[in-house]
N, C-alpha and C positions, 0 to 999 in steps of 0.2 A: 520258200519256207523257211522262217526261223529256225534255227540249230535246234534241236529236240534236245535233253539230255538224257542219258542211260536209261531206262524206262525197268531195266532189271527181270522183263519178264512178267511184271504187274499190272494185270488190265486198269486198275484204279489211280498206280502214279501216271500213266499213260493219259488214262482221261482225264485225270485234274490237268498235269501239262499242256495236251489240245485244250480245253476248255479256259486255264487261263491266257494262250495267248490269243486267244480269240474274243473274249472278255477286255484284256487291253489293248487290242486294236494292232497287234503285232500281225495276225491272220485276217487280216480286212474282210467284213460282212460281201459277199459273192463269189472272193478269194475259192479256188477247187482245189480241195485236197489230195494229196497225194495218192494213188492207186494203194490199196493195201497193200497188196504183195511188195512192192518199192519200197512204203514203210517199214515193213515188217525187215525188210533185207536188211536197209540203213542200220535201224536200231538193232537189231540182233536180236529180235524178239520172236516166237509165232505170228501166223497170217492172224490166228483165231484171235490173238490179244489187240491185235488193232481193231478188227474186224466188231469186238465187242465193243471198246471203245468209240468207235465211229455210231456203233447201234446206240450205246447212252446218249451219243453228243445228239442223234436225233429224236431220241426219244422225248428228249430236255428241250428243243427247239434249236438248238444250237448250230446245225447241220441237215442238210436236203440231201438227200438221194434224189436224182436221176437219173430214169434207166437210159442205158444206153452213152450215158456221159461220164458219170460218175459220181462224187460227194462232193460239195458246195458250203463254206459257210453261209449261215441264212441269213437273208437280208436286214432283218430284223433282228439282233442279237439280244438275251436276255441281260444286263447288265447291271452293278452295282456302282451307285455314283458316290463318293461318302458327301454329307453337306459341309455348307460351309457357309461362314457368316454374311449375312448381308451388308454390301457396299452400299449401295442405296437403293431409294426406290426405285421399280420396274414395273411391271405392268405385269408381267410376265410371274409365272407361280413362284413364292419364295420359301425356301429350306430355311429348316428351323432356326429361330437363333440358340448357340449354346446357353445351358439354361432353360429352356423350354422344358416343359411339361410334359411327359406321354411320349419320349424317343425311343425305339428299337434297342431291344439289349443283346438281340440275334447278331451273331457274329459271322463271318466268312465262313468258319469250318459249320455251326449248324444252319446256314443256309444250304449250305451244298448239301448235308445228310438232308435237309428238306426237299432238296430237289430231286434226289436220289429216291427218298421214300413215294413219293410223286411221280415219279417215274414207273416204278416197282409196282403201282397201283393203276398208270395208265397201261401199261403195258398188257396186264395180265388182269382186267376189270371183273372183278366180283357183281352179282348180280343185285347186291345192293344198292349199283350207282346206276341202274334202270329202271327202281321202283321209288313208289313215295314209302318212305319206312315211316318208323317207326318217329311220330313229333317228339320226343324224346331229344332223338338224338342215338347215334348207330351205336349199338350195344357193345361193340368193341373201346369204341370211345370212353362210354359212362363207365365201364369197370374198370377201365386204366386210371379213369380221374378217382373212383371211389377208394380203390386201393392206392392210388399216389394220396387222396386227402384224410384215409384212416391211419396210414403211417406216419404222414409228414406234419399233420397240421391236427389228431385227436377228433376228428369229425365224424359223428358217429352217420353211419350211410352204407347205404350198397347200392349197385346201380342203378336198379328202380327207383329209387328217389333223385337220381341226379337227372337232371334235364341240361344239353345243350343248349348256350348262348349264344347269342351273336357281341357279346361281352357283356359287364355289367351292366350297362343300361338299360339293354331290353329283359335281365331280368328284374330291377327294378320297375320295368313297366307291364309287366305281365303277373309280378307280384298285385299292385294296384289295383289294375284290372281285373283281380281274383279275387283279392280281399277285400279292398275299399271301393266306398262309395262317394261318390261327390259330397262335397259338403264335411267327410268325417275328419277330425283333427288327427294329426301327426305328427311328431316332436324329431324335431333334428336336430343333430351337433351344431352348436354356435361357438365359434363361426363352422364354416358346413362347406361341404363339397358342394359344389355352385351348378353343378349335373343333377343331384339328387335331388336339391332343392327347385331345379326348375321341370323335373321330372314330377314331383308333385303337385306344385303352385298349377303346372300343366294341365293336373287332372283335376282341376278343382277341389283339391283338396285346401283343409285351412291347415297354414303351419306353424309350429312353435319354436322358437328358440331352449336348448337346452345346455344351460352353460357348462361351458369344458374348462377345468381347473388342471395342478397338476395328477389329478387322479382318472382323466375323464370326464365324461360325461356324466352328470348326476343326476338320476333317477329320482330322489327326493324332494326335486324340485319341478317335477313333473304336473303340468295341468290336467285340472283332472278332463275325464272324458274322452281323452286321447287313445284310437283305436290303435295305434304303431308308433314305434321309435324306432329311426334308421343312426347306425351306428357305426363306427369302426376302431373299432378297441383295442386290437393288433399293435396298431401306426396312424394313431385319428389325423383327419386331414382335415387340414393345414397341418395342424401345429405342431402334432409330433409326439405326442405324448400316448404313454400304451395305459390303458383303464386296469385299475388296480382290481385285484382280487373280487373286494368289500362289493367296489360298486359293482362289480359283474354279475356278484350273485343277489345284489336285491334288485337288481334288471331282471333279474332271471326269476324273479320271486315276482317282480311287478307282472308281468308278464302272465302267470300263471294266476297269480290270485282274480286281475282283469279282464284275465281274457284278451287282453292284446300282444299286438304280432311285434319282434326285432328282427331288423332286417340287419345283417350284419355283414356291411362289407370288408373284404380281407382282400386288400385288391394288392399290397405291396409286400405282404409276409413272408414271401422267399428272401427279403433281403435285410438280413437280418446278422450285423458285422459282432456280435457279441456275442454267441452260444447260438444254442440252436432256436429256430422261430418257436415262438409261443403257440401256445395249445389253444387252437379255436374255442372261442362260447359256446359255437353250438354242442360241442363234446361234451359242455356241464349241463345242458339241459335236458332235464328229462321228463317236460310234460310237453316236449312237439309245439314251439311257440316261436321257433329259432327258423328264419331263411337265411341261407349261408350262401351268397354271394362269391366267387370266384376269374380271375378272367388269367388269357393269354398271352392279350395287350400288350403289357408292360415288361412279363417274363419272358418273350418273343419278338411281335412287333404288332402294332395296332391292324396291320392290313390283314393280318389273318381274320378277323374278323371270327374270334372262338371263346366263349369262356364257360361258365359252369353256375348252375343254382342248384343248391339242394334242399329240396323242398318236404316239408311234414308233410305226412299222409293225410291228414286233414282238406291239405290244399292239393294235391295232386292232383286228383283224377279232373275236376275245375280246371285246374290251370293248363294242364297239357289237352284237354278240349280245345280252350281257349287259344292253345301255340298251334294247332291242326287248322284251327278256322284262320287264323292270320298269315303264318306263312308255311305252313305243313312240317317244317323243321330244318335242322340246319346239311350246308351245304355235306355230300357226304365222301366226295375226293378228298379236301383238306380234312376232315374228320380221320377217314382209315391213316392218313398219311404220320397225323397229331398222337394218336394213336400208338404204332409204329413206333415212334419216337420218345413217348415214356415207355410203353411194354422192355424197348429193347439198351434202355439203361443213355442212351443219348440224353435224357433230358436231364437229365440227375448230373452228368459231366457237362452240358451246356450249362446248369445252375452254378459249378463250381466256379466257372471262368469268366459266367457274367457278378458273381458275387467280387469277385477281384477286381474288374473293371471299376463296379460300380464304386467299390469300396477306394479305390486309386484316384475316382473324377471327385470323389465324398472330398477325401484329403485336399485336392490340388484348388476346386472351388473355394474350398476354408480359407487355405494359405492366402490367396488373392483378395479375398474380401475381409482378410485382416490384417493387410498392409493398408488400412484406412483404418485410425485409434478411436474414429465415432463408430464404427459398424459393430452389432455386440451378434457375436455365432455361436449357437451351442450345436458341438458335432451329435450330426444325432444317430444312433447306434442301429437303428433297420430303415428302412424303403429308399425312396430317389428320389428326397429333396427336401430341403430346409429352410428355415426361415430365418432373417437375419432382419435384429432390430436395427432401428435410423435414428439417429440422432431427430431431438424433438424439435427442433426446427423446419424438419425436412419428411415432405406431408408425402404417403406413400404411392400416391396416384403419379405426383411430379417425380419419386424416383423410380419410377416403372421405365417413363419417358426417356430419363438419365439412363438409366439401365442399358435400352434399348438402343441408345446412340452410340455407348460402348460397346456396343454386337453382344449383350447379354442379358438373356430370355427372362421375365420374372415378371409375377403379380401380385399387385394389391390383395393385403391381408384383408384393410376397410373393406373393400368389395365381398367377402366372405361373411361377414356378419349376420344373421339370420334379423333377433328383432331385439338382440344386447346391444349395449356401447358399442361400435367398430375398434378395433383394435388396430393398430400402425405396425407397419413391416410390408419387406419382401419375401415370398414365395416362391423358392429357385431350384429348380429340379437339378439332375448333372447324373444323370442315365444320357447315351450315349454318342457322348464327344469325348474326345482326347484328351488329358487331363491337363497337357500343356497349353490347347485353345483354350477350355473353362477356365483357366488359373489367368491366361493373361487377356479376357475379356474382362473377371472379376475386378482385375488388377487395375485396367482403366476406368473402369466404375467407382471404385476405391478414391480413386486419383479424384471425383471430381465431385463424392461426396465432401 
C-alpha cells in the first residue's frame, strides 16, 4: 500500500487520505486494506481512529468488509473525473465543452462534505426516509430554504409556502397546470430562456414576447388579456440586464390590477460579483401575485435535481395537491443532506469559493474573446454567462459551429427570439472549467473570427 502521511491522530485526515488514494487509483479496486491494528501501529494513531475511517469508507461505497477476510477497496469506486474538451466526434457520451451553459459549480470540498452528510443519514436514517411525506418536501429543507431566501434574497416566505422541486422546470410546469388553461396567453421575455418557452408552448398556451431593453422587460408593451408573465429580473436570460426598479413596480401593479401572475425565475442570483445580490421582486409584492422559482442546479450541480418554488397562498393548496398526484414528493435522502449543508454553514462557504472561481473563469473567457478585435464583450457583474457581439458579416448560427470547432461551447442568441426581430450574438457560459481552459478555447475561436 502507498505510504500514508502522518494522520496526527485525526480520523478525518486519515479518511481523506485513504479516500484520495482510492479515487486516484493508487490503491486499486479489489485491493485488501491493511488490518486496522497494523495500520494504527504504522501511523502511530489509535486503532479507533483507523476503524472510524474504515467505517466511513464503507458507508460511502469506497470499501467493503468481508467477514473473516478483512476490508477491501470496492470493485466499483465512486470517482470524480474532470470534463475535457472534445477532440473528435465519437459514439460515446461526450463531456461538455468549455463555455457550455449549466456546468456544475460544486468543488471537491463541497462534494466531499455532501458525501459525508449523505453517509450520516444513511448510517442513522430517520423515519421520513421510510414513508411518503409532505408533497411540498421535507420540513427541514423547507425551513432551511425559507431562512436562506429571507436573509439572502429578501423573499417574503415561511416554510409552509416553500415547495421543493426537481428544479426550475418542474416549478414552471406545476404553476402552468395549477393556474392556467390551454389557450391562455402568457408573456415571456424576448429574447427568452428557451426551456421556459418550451414549457409554455408545450402546454397549449399562447405565447407572446415582451421586449427587453437596458431596463429589462417592459410591461407597458403587454398584450391585452395575458394571464401571466415569465421574467428573470435579477439577471435577464440571455441578455444579462437587470430590471430597473420602475419596471419592477410597474409589473407588480399590472399583476395586481389585472389579476395576472408573475413567474420570477431567480436562476443565478447567488453569483453577483459587484456587491450583494439584488433583492427579489417577490419581496416587493404585497398582493400575492408572484411565484418565485430558484434552483440548486447551477450553484451546486444539475444531477442533484433539487430546486424550490415559493407559492402564493391562492395557489398553494391546489399546487400541492397536483404535486401529490404527479410524483408524491422529492427524494428525502438528498433533501436531508442539503438541509444540513444549508444549516451548518457549509453552503455559505461553498458560495464564497464558487463566486471566486466563477469570477476568475469570467475574466479568463473575456480576455480570450477580446484577443479578436471584431468581437464585442461586455463584462457581466452577475451570473454565469455572457453575450458576445459578432462582426456584422458573421451569422451567429455559423459562429456556434466555429466555436465548437475551437473547443468552445456556445448558443446562438438569435435562436432565443420569441416574436420580435432576432438579435445576433453568442451566449457563452463560464462556470465549471479552469480559467486557462476557457481562455485557450476562447482565444482559438477569436482567431477564427
